[in-house]
mmCIF file of the protein (N, C-alpha, C, O) and its ligand, coordinates in Angstrom:
data_MODEL
# 
_entry.id   MODEL 
# 
loop_
_entity.id 
_entity.type 
_entity.pdbx_number_of_molecules 
1 polymer     1 
2 non-polymer 1 
# 
_entity_poly.entity_id                      1 
_entity_poly.type                           'polypeptide(L)' 
_entity_poly.nstd_linkage                   no 
_entity_poly.nstd_monomer                   no 
_entity_poly.pdbx_seq_one_letter_code       MTEETGAGRTRQLPVFHCPYCGDEDLTPHDDGGWRCSACLRAFAVRLIATGVQR 
_entity_poly.pdbx_seq_one_letter_code_can   MTEETGAGRTRQLPVFHCPYCGDEDLTPHDDGGWRCSACLRAFAVRLIATGVQR 
_entity_poly.pdbx_strand_id                 A 
# 
loop_
_entity_poly_seq.entity_id 
_entity_poly_seq.num 
_entity_poly_seq.mon_id 
_entity_poly_seq.hetero 
1 1  MET n 
1 2  THR n 
1 3  GLU n 
1 4  GLU n 
1 5  THR n 
1 6  GLY n 
1 7  ALA n 
1 8  GLY n 
1 9  ARG n 
1 10 THR n 
1 11 ARG n 
1 12 GLN n 
1 13 LEU n 
1 14 PRO n 
1 15 VAL n 
1 16 PHE n 
1 17 HIS n 
1 18 CYS n 
1 19 PRO n 
1 20 TYR n 
1 21 CYS n 
1 22 GLY n 
1 23 ASP n 
1 24 GLU n 
1 25 ASP n 
1 26 LEU n 
1 27 THR n 
1 28 PRO n 
1 29 HIS n 
1 30 ASP n 
1 31 ASP n 
1 32 GLY n 
1 33 GLY n 
1 34 TRP n 
1 35 ARG n 
1 36 CYS n 
1 37 SER n 
1 38 ALA n 
1 39 CYS n 
1 40 LEU n 
1 41 ARG n 
1 42 ALA n 
1 43 PHE n 
1 44 ALA n 
1 45 VAL n 
1 46 ARG n 
1 47 LEU n 
1 48 ILE n 
1 49 ALA n 
1 50 THR n 
1 51 GLY n 
1 52 VAL n 
1 53 GLN n 
1 54 ARG n 
# 
loop_
_struct_asym.id 
_struct_asym.entity_id 
A 1 
B 2 
# 
loop_
_chem_comp.id 
_chem_comp.type 
_chem_comp.mon_nstd_flag 
ALA 'L-peptide linking' y 
ARG 'L-peptide linking' y 
ASP 'L-peptide linking' y 
CYS 'L-peptide linking' y 
GLN 'L-peptide linking' y 
GLU 'L-peptide linking' y 
GLY 'peptide linking'   y 
HIS 'L-peptide linking' y 
ILE 'L-peptide linking' y 
LEU 'L-peptide linking' y 
MET 'L-peptide linking' y 
PHE 'L-peptide linking' y 
PRO 'L-peptide linking' y 
SER 'L-peptide linking' y 
THR 'L-peptide linking' y 
TRP 'L-peptide linking' y 
TYR 'L-peptide linking' y 
VAL 'L-peptide linking' y 
ZN  non-polymer         . 
# 
_pdbx_entity_nonpoly.entity_id   2 
_pdbx_entity_nonpoly.name        ? 
_pdbx_entity_nonpoly.comp_id     ZN 
# 
_pdbx_nonpoly_scheme.asym_id         B 
_pdbx_nonpoly_scheme.entity_id       2 
_pdbx_nonpoly_scheme.mon_id          ZN 
_pdbx_nonpoly_scheme.ndb_seq_num     1 
_pdbx_nonpoly_scheme.pdb_seq_num     101 
_pdbx_nonpoly_scheme.auth_seq_num    101 
_pdbx_nonpoly_scheme.pdb_mon_id      ZN 
_pdbx_nonpoly_scheme.auth_mon_id     ZN 
_pdbx_nonpoly_scheme.pdb_strand_id   A 
_pdbx_nonpoly_scheme.pdb_ins_code    . 
# 
loop_
_atom_site.group_PDB 
_atom_site.id 
_atom_site.type_symbol 
_atom_site.label_atom_id 
_atom_site.label_alt_id 
_atom_site.label_comp_id 
_atom_site.label_asym_id 
_atom_site.label_entity_id 
_atom_site.label_seq_id 
_atom_site.pdbx_PDB_ins_code 
_atom_site.Cartn_x 
_atom_site.Cartn_y 
_atom_site.Cartn_z 
_atom_site.occupancy 
_atom_site.B_iso_or_equiv 
_atom_site.pdbx_formal_charge 
_atom_site.auth_seq_id 
_atom_site.auth_comp_id 
_atom_site.auth_asym_id 
_atom_site.auth_atom_id 
_atom_site.pdbx_PDB_model_num 
ATOM   1   N  N  . MET A 1 1  ? 4.706  16.160  -18.991 1.00 0.00 ? 1   MET A N  1 
ATOM   2   C  CA . MET A 1 1  ? 5.028  15.229  -20.110 1.00 0.00 ? 1   MET A CA 1 
ATOM   3   C  C  . MET A 1 1  ? 5.938  14.192  -19.781 1.00 0.00 ? 1   MET A C  1 
ATOM   4   O  O  . MET A 1 1  ? 6.994  14.479  -19.217 1.00 0.00 ? 1   MET A O  1 
ATOM   5   N  N  . THR A 1 2  ? 5.649  12.997  -20.071 1.00 0.00 ? 2   THR A N  1 
ATOM   6   C  CA . THR A 1 2  ? 6.444  11.869  -19.513 1.00 0.00 ? 2   THR A CA 1 
ATOM   7   C  C  . THR A 1 2  ? 7.373  11.436  -20.822 1.00 0.00 ? 2   THR A C  1 
ATOM   8   O  O  . THR A 1 2  ? 6.970  11.321  -21.980 1.00 0.00 ? 2   THR A O  1 
ATOM   9   N  N  . GLU A 1 3  ? 8.565  11.251  -20.389 1.00 0.00 ? 3   GLU A N  1 
ATOM   10  C  CA . GLU A 1 3  ? 9.528  10.846  -21.378 1.00 0.00 ? 3   GLU A CA 1 
ATOM   11  C  C  . GLU A 1 3  ? 9.863  9.235   -21.177 1.00 0.00 ? 3   GLU A C  1 
ATOM   12  O  O  . GLU A 1 3  ? 10.222 8.732   -20.112 1.00 0.00 ? 3   GLU A O  1 
ATOM   13  N  N  . GLU A 1 4  ? 9.683  8.595   -22.325 1.00 0.00 ? 4   GLU A N  1 
ATOM   14  C  CA . GLU A 1 4  ? 9.740  7.128   -22.216 1.00 0.00 ? 4   GLU A CA 1 
ATOM   15  C  C  . GLU A 1 4  ? 11.247 6.672   -22.806 1.00 0.00 ? 4   GLU A C  1 
ATOM   16  O  O  . GLU A 1 4  ? 11.550 6.769   -23.995 1.00 0.00 ? 4   GLU A O  1 
ATOM   17  N  N  . THR A 1 5  ? 12.026 6.219   -21.883 1.00 0.00 ? 5   THR A N  1 
ATOM   18  C  CA . THR A 1 5  ? 13.380 5.756   -22.314 1.00 0.00 ? 5   THR A CA 1 
ATOM   19  C  C  . THR A 1 5  ? 13.396 4.276   -22.361 1.00 0.00 ? 5   THR A C  1 
ATOM   20  O  O  . THR A 1 5  ? 12.449 3.601   -21.960 1.00 0.00 ? 5   THR A O  1 
ATOM   21  N  N  . GLY A 1 6  ? 14.478 3.783   -22.854 1.00 0.00 ? 6   GLY A N  1 
ATOM   22  C  CA . GLY A 1 6  ? 14.538 2.287   -23.004 1.00 0.00 ? 6   GLY A CA 1 
ATOM   23  C  C  . GLY A 1 6  ? 14.551 1.710   -21.726 1.00 0.00 ? 6   GLY A C  1 
ATOM   24  O  O  . GLY A 1 6  ? 13.950 0.641   -21.619 1.00 0.00 ? 6   GLY A O  1 
ATOM   25  N  N  . ALA A 1 7  ? 15.149 2.216   -20.646 1.00 0.00 ? 7   ALA A N  1 
ATOM   26  C  CA . ALA A 1 7  ? 15.170 1.697   -19.323 1.00 0.00 ? 7   ALA A CA 1 
ATOM   27  C  C  . ALA A 1 7  ? 13.958 1.809   -18.430 1.00 0.00 ? 7   ALA A C  1 
ATOM   28  O  O  . ALA A 1 7  ? 13.859 1.256   -17.334 1.00 0.00 ? 7   ALA A O  1 
ATOM   29  N  N  . GLY A 1 8  ? 12.993 2.618   -19.029 1.00 0.00 ? 8   GLY A N  1 
ATOM   30  C  CA . GLY A 1 8  ? 11.895 3.014   -18.359 1.00 0.00 ? 8   GLY A CA 1 
ATOM   31  C  C  . GLY A 1 8  ? 10.719 1.954   -18.476 1.00 0.00 ? 8   GLY A C  1 
ATOM   32  O  O  . GLY A 1 8  ? 9.626  2.151   -17.945 1.00 0.00 ? 8   GLY A O  1 
ATOM   33  N  N  . ARG A 1 9  ? 10.985 0.946   -19.126 1.00 0.00 ? 9   ARG A N  1 
ATOM   34  C  CA . ARG A 1 9  ? 9.858  -0.054  -19.347 1.00 0.00 ? 9   ARG A CA 1 
ATOM   35  C  C  . ARG A 1 9  ? 9.905  -1.052  -18.345 1.00 0.00 ? 9   ARG A C  1 
ATOM   36  O  O  . ARG A 1 9  ? 10.613 -2.053  -18.458 1.00 0.00 ? 9   ARG A O  1 
ATOM   37  N  N  . THR A 1 10 ? 9.095  -0.795  -17.255 1.00 0.00 ? 10  THR A N  1 
ATOM   38  C  CA . THR A 1 10 ? 9.118  -1.693  -16.057 1.00 0.00 ? 10  THR A CA 1 
ATOM   39  C  C  . THR A 1 10 ? 7.848  -2.269  -15.918 1.00 0.00 ? 10  THR A C  1 
ATOM   40  O  O  . THR A 1 10 ? 7.486  -2.647  -14.804 1.00 0.00 ? 10  THR A O  1 
ATOM   41  N  N  . ARG A 1 11 ? 7.104  -2.390  -16.927 1.00 0.00 ? 11  ARG A N  1 
ATOM   42  C  CA . ARG A 1 11 ? 5.719  -2.984  -16.763 1.00 0.00 ? 11  ARG A CA 1 
ATOM   43  C  C  . ARG A 1 11 ? 5.887  -4.449  -16.385 1.00 0.00 ? 11  ARG A C  1 
ATOM   44  O  O  . ARG A 1 11 ? 6.646  -5.239  -16.947 1.00 0.00 ? 11  ARG A O  1 
ATOM   45  N  N  . GLN A 1 12 ? 5.087  -4.706  -15.372 1.00 0.00 ? 12  GLN A N  1 
ATOM   46  C  CA . GLN A 1 12 ? 5.219  -6.047  -14.767 1.00 0.00 ? 12  GLN A CA 1 
ATOM   47  C  C  . GLN A 1 12 ? 4.577  -7.075  -15.614 1.00 0.00 ? 12  GLN A C  1 
ATOM   48  O  O  . GLN A 1 12 ? 3.406  -6.931  -15.968 1.00 0.00 ? 12  GLN A O  1 
ATOM   49  N  N  . LEU A 1 13 ? 5.288  -8.121  -15.963 1.00 0.00 ? 13  LEU A N  1 
ATOM   50  C  CA . LEU A 1 13 ? 4.772  -9.204  -16.722 1.00 0.00 ? 13  LEU A CA 1 
ATOM   51  C  C  . LEU A 1 13 ? 4.330  -10.446 -15.776 1.00 0.00 ? 13  LEU A C  1 
ATOM   52  O  O  . LEU A 1 13 ? 4.767  -10.660 -14.645 1.00 0.00 ? 13  LEU A O  1 
ATOM   53  N  N  . PRO A 1 14 ? 3.537  -11.086 -16.358 1.00 0.00 ? 14  PRO A N  1 
ATOM   54  C  CA . PRO A 1 14 ? 3.031  -12.362 -15.439 1.00 0.00 ? 14  PRO A CA 1 
ATOM   55  C  C  . PRO A 1 14 ? 4.174  -13.384 -15.202 1.00 0.00 ? 14  PRO A C  1 
ATOM   56  O  O  . PRO A 1 14 ? 5.005  -13.647 -16.071 1.00 0.00 ? 14  PRO A O  1 
ATOM   57  N  N  . VAL A 1 15 ? 4.160  -13.949 -13.953 1.00 0.00 ? 15  VAL A N  1 
ATOM   58  C  CA . VAL A 1 15 ? 5.151  -14.970 -13.686 1.00 0.00 ? 15  VAL A CA 1 
ATOM   59  C  C  . VAL A 1 15 ? 4.572  -16.276 -14.122 1.00 0.00 ? 15  VAL A C  1 
ATOM   60  O  O  . VAL A 1 15 ? 3.402  -16.604 -13.928 1.00 0.00 ? 15  VAL A O  1 
ATOM   61  N  N  . PHE A 1 16 ? 5.509  -17.020 -14.745 1.00 0.00 ? 16  PHE A N  1 
ATOM   62  C  CA . PHE A 1 16 ? 5.123  -18.357 -15.392 1.00 0.00 ? 16  PHE A CA 1 
ATOM   63  C  C  . PHE A 1 16 ? 5.541  -19.580 -14.605 1.00 0.00 ? 16  PHE A C  1 
ATOM   64  O  O  . PHE A 1 16 ? 5.057  -20.693 -14.809 1.00 0.00 ? 16  PHE A O  1 
ATOM   65  N  N  . HIS A 1 17 ? 6.391  -19.338 -13.770 1.00 0.00 ? 17  HIS A N  1 
ATOM   66  C  CA . HIS A 1 17 ? 6.823  -20.504 -12.896 1.00 0.00 ? 17  HIS A CA 1 
ATOM   67  C  C  . HIS A 1 17 ? 6.998  -20.225 -11.474 1.00 0.00 ? 17  HIS A C  1 
ATOM   68  O  O  . HIS A 1 17 ? 7.571  -19.196 -11.116 1.00 0.00 ? 17  HIS A O  1 
ATOM   69  N  N  . CYS A 1 18 ? 6.538  -21.082 -10.635 1.00 0.00 ? 18  CYS A N  1 
ATOM   70  C  CA . CYS A 1 18 ? 6.723  -20.863 -9.196  1.00 0.00 ? 18  CYS A CA 1 
ATOM   71  C  C  . CYS A 1 18 ? 8.149  -20.917 -8.787  1.00 0.00 ? 18  CYS A C  1 
ATOM   72  O  O  . CYS A 1 18 ? 8.787  -21.888 -9.194  1.00 0.00 ? 18  CYS A O  1 
ATOM   73  N  N  . PRO A 1 19 ? 8.738  -20.063 -8.074  1.00 0.00 ? 19  PRO A N  1 
ATOM   74  C  CA . PRO A 1 19 ? 10.075 -19.956 -7.897  1.00 0.00 ? 19  PRO A CA 1 
ATOM   75  C  C  . PRO A 1 19 ? 10.418 -21.034 -6.706  1.00 0.00 ? 19  PRO A C  1 
ATOM   76  O  O  . PRO A 1 19 ? 11.589 -21.195 -6.362  1.00 0.00 ? 19  PRO A O  1 
ATOM   77  N  N  . TYR A 1 20 ? 9.383  -21.739 -6.113  1.00 0.00 ? 20  TYR A N  1 
ATOM   78  C  CA . TYR A 1 20 ? 9.686  -22.663 -5.132  1.00 0.00 ? 20  TYR A CA 1 
ATOM   79  C  C  . TYR A 1 20 ? 9.562  -24.174 -5.551  1.00 0.00 ? 20  TYR A C  1 
ATOM   80  O  O  . TYR A 1 20 ? 10.324 -25.041 -5.122  1.00 0.00 ? 20  TYR A O  1 
ATOM   81  N  N  . CYS A 1 21 ? 8.571  -24.399 -6.396  1.00 0.00 ? 21  CYS A N  1 
ATOM   82  C  CA . CYS A 1 21 ? 8.328  -25.822 -6.754  1.00 0.00 ? 21  CYS A CA 1 
ATOM   83  C  C  . CYS A 1 21 ? 8.465  -25.810 -8.320  1.00 0.00 ? 21  CYS A C  1 
ATOM   84  O  O  . CYS A 1 21 ? 8.622  -26.906 -8.858  1.00 0.00 ? 21  CYS A O  1 
ATOM   85  N  N  . GLY A 1 22 ? 8.426  -24.765 -9.053  1.00 0.00 ? 22  GLY A N  1 
ATOM   86  C  CA . GLY A 1 22 ? 8.532  -24.756 -10.416 1.00 0.00 ? 22  GLY A CA 1 
ATOM   87  C  C  . GLY A 1 22 ? 7.287  -25.076 -11.200 1.00 0.00 ? 22  GLY A C  1 
ATOM   88  O  O  . GLY A 1 22 ? 7.346  -25.224 -12.421 1.00 0.00 ? 22  GLY A O  1 
ATOM   89  N  N  . ASP A 1 23 ? 6.195  -25.183 -10.548 1.00 0.00 ? 23  ASP A N  1 
ATOM   90  C  CA . ASP A 1 23 ? 4.872  -25.397 -11.126 1.00 0.00 ? 23  ASP A CA 1 
ATOM   91  C  C  . ASP A 1 23 ? 4.480  -24.198 -11.953 1.00 0.00 ? 23  ASP A C  1 
ATOM   92  O  O  . ASP A 1 23 ? 4.949  -23.075 -11.765 1.00 0.00 ? 23  ASP A O  1 
ATOM   93  N  N  . GLU A 1 24 ? 3.642  -24.486 -12.829 1.00 0.00 ? 24  GLU A N  1 
ATOM   94  C  CA . GLU A 1 24 ? 3.158  -23.307 -13.775 1.00 0.00 ? 24  GLU A CA 1 
ATOM   95  C  C  . GLU A 1 24 ? 1.644  -22.915 -13.414 1.00 0.00 ? 24  GLU A C  1 
ATOM   96  O  O  . GLU A 1 24 ? 1.123  -21.977 -14.017 1.00 0.00 ? 24  GLU A O  1 
ATOM   97  N  N  . ASP A 1 25 ? 0.990  -23.570 -12.514 1.00 0.00 ? 25  ASP A N  1 
ATOM   98  C  CA . ASP A 1 25 ? -0.291 -23.291 -12.172 1.00 0.00 ? 25  ASP A CA 1 
ATOM   99  C  C  . ASP A 1 25 ? -0.347 -22.070 -11.163 1.00 0.00 ? 25  ASP A C  1 
ATOM   100 O  O  . ASP A 1 25 ? -0.478 -22.227 -9.949  1.00 0.00 ? 25  ASP A O  1 
ATOM   101 N  N  . LEU A 1 26 ? -0.237 -20.850 -11.781 1.00 0.00 ? 26  LEU A N  1 
ATOM   102 C  CA . LEU A 1 26 ? -0.194 -19.760 -10.877 1.00 0.00 ? 26  LEU A CA 1 
ATOM   103 C  C  . LEU A 1 26 ? -1.452 -18.915 -11.020 1.00 0.00 ? 26  LEU A C  1 
ATOM   104 O  O  . LEU A 1 26 ? -2.003 -18.796 -12.115 1.00 0.00 ? 26  LEU A O  1 
ATOM   105 N  N  . THR A 1 27 ? -1.894 -18.343 -9.948  1.00 0.00 ? 27  THR A N  1 
ATOM   106 C  CA . THR A 1 27 ? -3.072 -17.491 -10.114 1.00 0.00 ? 27  THR A CA 1 
ATOM   107 C  C  . THR A 1 27 ? -2.829 -16.136 -9.320  1.00 0.00 ? 27  THR A C  1 
ATOM   108 O  O  . THR A 1 27 ? -2.162 -16.141 -8.285  1.00 0.00 ? 27  THR A O  1 
ATOM   109 N  N  . PRO A 1 28 ? -3.324 -15.118 -9.774  1.00 0.00 ? 28  PRO A N  1 
ATOM   110 C  CA . PRO A 1 28 ? -3.099 -13.908 -9.091  1.00 0.00 ? 28  PRO A CA 1 
ATOM   111 C  C  . PRO A 1 28 ? -3.655 -13.827 -7.658  1.00 0.00 ? 28  PRO A C  1 
ATOM   112 O  O  . PRO A 1 28 ? -4.748 -14.290 -7.333  1.00 0.00 ? 28  PRO A O  1 
ATOM   113 N  N  . HIS A 1 29 ? -2.824 -13.212 -6.854  1.00 0.00 ? 29  HIS A N  1 
ATOM   114 C  CA . HIS A 1 29 ? -3.089 -13.199 -5.281  1.00 0.00 ? 29  HIS A CA 1 
ATOM   115 C  C  . HIS A 1 29 ? -3.246 -11.771 -5.003  1.00 0.00 ? 29  HIS A C  1 
ATOM   116 O  O  . HIS A 1 29 ? -2.834 -10.889 -5.756  1.00 0.00 ? 29  HIS A O  1 
ATOM   117 N  N  . ASP A 1 30 ? -3.907 -11.555 -3.798  1.00 0.00 ? 30  ASP A N  1 
ATOM   118 C  CA . ASP A 1 30 ? -3.972 -10.137 -3.325  1.00 0.00 ? 30  ASP A CA 1 
ATOM   119 C  C  . ASP A 1 30 ? -2.749 -9.405  -3.185  1.00 0.00 ? 30  ASP A C  1 
ATOM   120 O  O  . ASP A 1 30 ? -1.676 -9.985  -3.019  1.00 0.00 ? 30  ASP A O  1 
ATOM   121 N  N  . ASP A 1 31 ? -2.863 -8.097  -3.245  1.00 0.00 ? 31  ASP A N  1 
ATOM   122 C  CA . ASP A 1 31 ? -1.668 -7.309  -3.159  1.00 0.00 ? 31  ASP A CA 1 
ATOM   123 C  C  . ASP A 1 31 ? -0.520 -7.489  -4.321  1.00 0.00 ? 31  ASP A C  1 
ATOM   124 O  O  . ASP A 1 31 ? 0.685  -7.306  -4.145  1.00 0.00 ? 31  ASP A O  1 
ATOM   125 N  N  . GLY A 1 32 ? -1.105 -7.857  -5.452  1.00 0.00 ? 32  GLY A N  1 
ATOM   126 C  CA . GLY A 1 32 ? -0.272 -7.873  -6.555  1.00 0.00 ? 32  GLY A CA 1 
ATOM   127 C  C  . GLY A 1 32 ? 0.672  -9.056  -6.580  1.00 0.00 ? 32  GLY A C  1 
ATOM   128 O  O  . GLY A 1 32 ? 1.636  -9.002  -7.343  1.00 0.00 ? 32  GLY A O  1 
ATOM   129 N  N  . GLY A 1 33 ? 0.483  -10.113 -5.820  1.00 0.00 ? 33  GLY A N  1 
ATOM   130 C  CA . GLY A 1 33 ? 1.237  -11.249 -5.720  1.00 0.00 ? 33  GLY A CA 1 
ATOM   131 C  C  . GLY A 1 33 ? 0.751  -12.353 -6.557  1.00 0.00 ? 33  GLY A C  1 
ATOM   132 O  O  . GLY A 1 33 ? -0.183 -12.172 -7.338  1.00 0.00 ? 33  GLY A O  1 
ATOM   133 N  N  . TRP A 1 34 ? 1.356  -13.524 -6.431  1.00 0.00 ? 34  TRP A N  1 
ATOM   134 C  CA . TRP A 1 34 ? 0.849  -14.822 -7.107  1.00 0.00 ? 34  TRP A CA 1 
ATOM   135 C  C  . TRP A 1 34 ? 0.751  -15.890 -6.127  1.00 0.00 ? 34  TRP A C  1 
ATOM   136 O  O  . TRP A 1 34 ? 1.392  -15.839 -5.078  1.00 0.00 ? 34  TRP A O  1 
ATOM   137 N  N  . ARG A 1 35 ? -0.052 -16.891 -6.432  1.00 0.00 ? 35  ARG A N  1 
ATOM   138 C  CA . ARG A 1 35 ? -0.277 -18.006 -5.644  1.00 0.00 ? 35  ARG A CA 1 
ATOM   139 C  C  . ARG A 1 35 ? -0.121 -19.101 -6.467  1.00 0.00 ? 35  ARG A C  1 
ATOM   140 O  O  . ARG A 1 35 ? -0.613 -19.149 -7.595  1.00 0.00 ? 35  ARG A O  1 
ATOM   141 N  N  . CYS A 1 36 ? 0.655  -20.145 -5.881  1.00 0.00 ? 36  CYS A N  1 
ATOM   142 C  CA . CYS A 1 36 ? 0.913  -21.321 -6.630  1.00 0.00 ? 36  CYS A CA 1 
ATOM   143 C  C  . CYS A 1 36 ? -0.075 -22.363 -6.174  1.00 0.00 ? 36  CYS A C  1 
ATOM   144 O  O  . CYS A 1 36 ? -0.172 -22.635 -4.978  1.00 0.00 ? 36  CYS A O  1 
ATOM   145 N  N  . SER A 1 37 ? -0.804 -22.948 -7.085  1.00 0.00 ? 37  SER A N  1 
ATOM   146 C  CA . SER A 1 37 ? -1.837 -23.915 -6.740  1.00 0.00 ? 37  SER A CA 1 
ATOM   147 C  C  . SER A 1 37 ? -1.154 -25.372 -6.382  1.00 0.00 ? 37  SER A C  1 
ATOM   148 O  O  . SER A 1 37 ? -1.747 -26.248 -5.751  1.00 0.00 ? 37  SER A O  1 
ATOM   149 N  N  . ALA A 1 38 ? 0.096  -25.479 -6.852  1.00 0.00 ? 38  ALA A N  1 
ATOM   150 C  CA . ALA A 1 38 ? 0.643  -26.947 -6.515  1.00 0.00 ? 38  ALA A CA 1 
ATOM   151 C  C  . ALA A 1 38 ? 1.194  -26.851 -5.000  1.00 0.00 ? 38  ALA A C  1 
ATOM   152 O  O  . ALA A 1 38 ? 0.909  -27.763 -4.224  1.00 0.00 ? 38  ALA A O  1 
ATOM   153 N  N  . CYS A 1 39 ? 1.854  -25.934 -4.635  1.00 0.00 ? 39  CYS A N  1 
ATOM   154 C  CA . CYS A 1 39 ? 2.500  -25.963 -3.251  1.00 0.00 ? 39  CYS A CA 1 
ATOM   155 C  C  . CYS A 1 39 ? 1.759  -24.979 -2.386  1.00 0.00 ? 39  CYS A C  1 
ATOM   156 O  O  . CYS A 1 39 ? 2.134  -24.874 -1.218  1.00 0.00 ? 39  CYS A O  1 
ATOM   157 N  N  . LEU A 1 40 ? 0.742  -24.236 -2.816  1.00 0.00 ? 40  LEU A N  1 
ATOM   158 C  CA . LEU A 1 40 ? -0.040 -23.184 -2.172  1.00 0.00 ? 40  LEU A CA 1 
ATOM   159 C  C  . LEU A 1 40 ? 0.750  -22.257 -1.442  1.00 0.00 ? 40  LEU A C  1 
ATOM   160 O  O  . LEU A 1 40 ? 0.357  -21.842 -0.353  1.00 0.00 ? 40  LEU A O  1 
ATOM   161 N  N  . ARG A 1 41 ? 1.913  -21.866 -1.979  1.00 0.00 ? 41  ARG A N  1 
ATOM   162 C  CA . ARG A 1 41 ? 2.720  -20.684 -1.586  1.00 0.00 ? 41  ARG A CA 1 
ATOM   163 C  C  . ARG A 1 41 ? 2.301  -19.449 -2.325  1.00 0.00 ? 41  ARG A C  1 
ATOM   164 O  O  . ARG A 1 41 ? 2.110  -19.492 -3.540  1.00 0.00 ? 41  ARG A O  1 
ATOM   165 N  N  . ALA A 1 42 ? 2.147  -18.308 -1.604  1.00 0.00 ? 42  ALA A N  1 
ATOM   166 C  CA . ALA A 1 42 ? 1.881  -17.051 -2.141  1.00 0.00 ? 42  ALA A CA 1 
ATOM   167 C  C  . ALA A 1 42 ? 3.214  -16.225 -2.099  1.00 0.00 ? 42  ALA A C  1 
ATOM   168 O  O  . ALA A 1 42 ? 3.925  -16.223 -1.094  1.00 0.00 ? 42  ALA A O  1 
ATOM   169 N  N  . PHE A 1 43 ? 3.515  -15.535 -3.221  1.00 0.00 ? 43  PHE A N  1 
ATOM   170 C  CA . PHE A 1 43 ? 4.751  -14.779 -3.141  1.00 0.00 ? 43  PHE A CA 1 
ATOM   171 C  C  . PHE A 1 43 ? 4.480  -13.571 -4.067  1.00 0.00 ? 43  PHE A C  1 
ATOM   172 O  O  . PHE A 1 43 ? 3.528  -13.477 -4.841  1.00 0.00 ? 43  PHE A O  1 
ATOM   173 N  N  . ALA A 1 44 ? 5.510  -12.616 -3.863  1.00 0.00 ? 44  ALA A N  1 
ATOM   174 C  CA . ALA A 1 44 ? 5.327  -11.472 -4.719  1.00 0.00 ? 44  ALA A CA 1 
ATOM   175 C  C  . ALA A 1 44 ? 6.704  -11.214 -5.566  1.00 0.00 ? 44  ALA A C  1 
ATOM   176 O  O  . ALA A 1 44 ? 7.796  -11.563 -5.119  1.00 0.00 ? 44  ALA A O  1 
ATOM   177 N  N  . VAL A 1 45 ? 6.572  -10.679 -6.615  1.00 0.00 ? 45  VAL A N  1 
ATOM   178 C  CA . VAL A 1 45 ? 7.732  -10.430 -7.339  1.00 0.00 ? 45  VAL A CA 1 
ATOM   179 C  C  . VAL A 1 45 ? 8.096  -8.937  -7.387  1.00 0.00 ? 45  VAL A C  1 
ATOM   180 O  O  . VAL A 1 45 ? 7.292  -8.083  -7.760  1.00 0.00 ? 45  VAL A O  1 
ATOM   181 N  N  . ARG A 1 46 ? 9.398  -8.659  -6.976  1.00 0.00 ? 46  ARG A N  1 
ATOM   182 C  CA . ARG A 1 46 ? 9.722  -7.364  -6.684  1.00 0.00 ? 46  ARG A CA 1 
ATOM   183 C  C  . ARG A 1 46 ? 10.967 -6.972  -7.628  1.00 0.00 ? 46  ARG A C  1 
ATOM   184 O  O  . ARG A 1 46 ? 11.955 -7.706  -7.649  1.00 0.00 ? 46  ARG A O  1 
ATOM   185 N  N  . LEU A 1 47 ? 10.909 -5.906  -8.340  1.00 0.00 ? 47  LEU A N  1 
ATOM   186 C  CA . LEU A 1 47 ? 12.154 -5.481  -8.983  1.00 0.00 ? 47  LEU A CA 1 
ATOM   187 C  C  . LEU A 1 47 ? 13.153 -4.850  -8.145  1.00 0.00 ? 47  LEU A C  1 
ATOM   188 O  O  . LEU A 1 47 ? 12.839 -3.878  -7.458  1.00 0.00 ? 47  LEU A O  1 
ATOM   189 N  N  . ILE A 1 48 ? 14.384 -5.342  -8.143  1.00 0.00 ? 48  ILE A N  1 
ATOM   190 C  CA . ILE A 1 48 ? 15.406 -4.912  -7.208  1.00 0.00 ? 48  ILE A CA 1 
ATOM   191 C  C  . ILE A 1 48 ? 16.453 -4.098  -8.012  1.00 0.00 ? 48  ILE A C  1 
ATOM   192 O  O  . ILE A 1 48 ? 17.168 -3.285  -7.428  1.00 0.00 ? 48  ILE A O  1 
ATOM   193 N  N  . ALA A 1 49 ? 16.552 -4.313  -9.375  1.00 0.00 ? 49  ALA A N  1 
ATOM   194 C  CA . ALA A 1 49 ? 17.487 -3.659  -10.055 1.00 0.00 ? 49  ALA A CA 1 
ATOM   195 C  C  . ALA A 1 49 ? 17.254 -3.756  -11.604 1.00 0.00 ? 49  ALA A C  1 
ATOM   196 O  O  . ALA A 1 49 ? 16.637 -4.715  -12.069 1.00 0.00 ? 49  ALA A O  1 
ATOM   197 N  N  . THR A 1 50 ? 17.731 -2.800  -12.365 1.00 0.00 ? 50  THR A N  1 
ATOM   198 C  CA . THR A 1 50 ? 17.604 -2.984  -13.797 1.00 0.00 ? 50  THR A CA 1 
ATOM   199 C  C  . THR A 1 50 ? 18.970 -3.439  -14.501 1.00 0.00 ? 50  THR A C  1 
ATOM   200 O  O  . THR A 1 50 ? 19.978 -3.540  -13.801 1.00 0.00 ? 50  THR A O  1 
ATOM   201 N  N  . GLY A 1 51 ? 19.012 -3.667  -15.632 1.00 0.00 ? 51  GLY A N  1 
ATOM   202 C  CA . GLY A 1 51 ? 20.154 -4.145  -16.353 1.00 0.00 ? 51  GLY A CA 1 
ATOM   203 C  C  . GLY A 1 51 ? 21.211 -3.046  -16.578 1.00 0.00 ? 51  GLY A C  1 
ATOM   204 O  O  . GLY A 1 51 ? 22.308 -3.292  -17.079 1.00 0.00 ? 51  GLY A O  1 
ATOM   205 N  N  . VAL A 1 52 ? 20.813 -1.801  -16.174 1.00 0.00 ? 52  VAL A N  1 
ATOM   206 C  CA . VAL A 1 52 ? 21.835 -0.709  -16.424 1.00 0.00 ? 52  VAL A CA 1 
ATOM   207 C  C  . VAL A 1 52 ? 22.850 -0.710  -15.393 1.00 0.00 ? 52  VAL A C  1 
ATOM   208 O  O  . VAL A 1 52 ? 22.555 -0.733  -14.198 1.00 0.00 ? 52  VAL A O  1 
ATOM   209 N  N  . GLN A 1 53 ? 24.075 -0.684  -15.837 1.00 0.00 ? 53  GLN A N  1 
ATOM   210 C  CA . GLN A 1 53 ? 25.209 -0.649  -14.885 1.00 0.00 ? 53  GLN A CA 1 
ATOM   211 C  C  . GLN A 1 53 ? 26.040 0.711   -15.037 1.00 0.00 ? 53  GLN A C  1 
ATOM   212 O  O  . GLN A 1 53 ? 26.317 1.213   -16.126 1.00 0.00 ? 53  GLN A O  1 
ATOM   213 N  N  . ARG A 1 54 ? 26.367 1.190   -13.899 1.00 0.00 ? 54  ARG A N  1 
ATOM   214 C  CA . ARG A 1 54 ? 27.083 2.474   -13.839 1.00 0.00 ? 54  ARG A CA 1 
ATOM   215 C  C  . ARG A 1 54 ? 28.455 2.419   -13.483 1.00 0.00 ? 54  ARG A C  1 
ATOM   216 O  O  . ARG A 1 54 ? 29.117 3.454   -13.413 1.00 0.00 ? 54  ARG A O  1 
HETATM 217 ZN ZN . ZN  B 2 .  ? 4.774  -23.903 -6.123  1.00 0.00 2 101 ZN  A ZN 1 
# 
């Protein structure tokens, strides 16, 4: 049985802006990353922490 808490909602949402050039023309890339059609960079978004502080 899986228990769903408020901090457990880590579903990945689409990226809307390229972190390098700011363009919005992004398409899904292999391995779960994104590819920017403007600057042709491919990048991945990785969760490194949640907002919970201890
Ligand atoms: Zn870009």
